[in-house]
C-alpha positions in Angstrom: 14.4 52.8 29.4 11.4 50.6 29.2 8.0 52.4 28.7 4.5 51.1 28.4 2.0 52.6 25.9 -1.6 52.0 25.2 -2.6 51.5 21.6 -6.2 50.6 21.8 -8.8 50.3 24.5 -7.2 47.2 25.9 -3.9 46.8 23.9 -0.7 47.7 25.8 2.9 47.4 24.5 6.0 47.6 26.5 9.3 48.4 24.8 12.4 50.6 24.7 11.6 54.3 24.6 12.6 55.9 21.3 11.1 59.4 21.2 8.1 61.6 21.9 5.9 62.7 18.9 4.5 66.2 18.5 1.0 64.9 19.1 1.9 63.7 22.6 2.2 60.0 21.8 5.5 58.2 22.2 7.4 55.6 20.1 8.7 52.4 21.7 10.8 49.7 20.0 10.2 46.0 20.3 12.8 44.2 18.3 12.8 45.7 14.9 9.2 47.1 15.2 8.2 50.6 16.3 4.9 51.2 18.0 3.2 54.6 18.7 0.7 55.1 21.5 -0.3 57.1 24.5 2.0 56.7 27.5 0.6 54.9 30.6 0.9 56.8 33.8 3.1 55.3 36.5 
């Protein structure tokens, strides 16, 4: 499932959902890289 996260004030990353972290952020995978950020509301 594709998810979009916000990393900074204007930096968004879209990738494959990996898991939710304890702090409320989620991990998404883009190729071999993992990114953590706050989920964007639909």
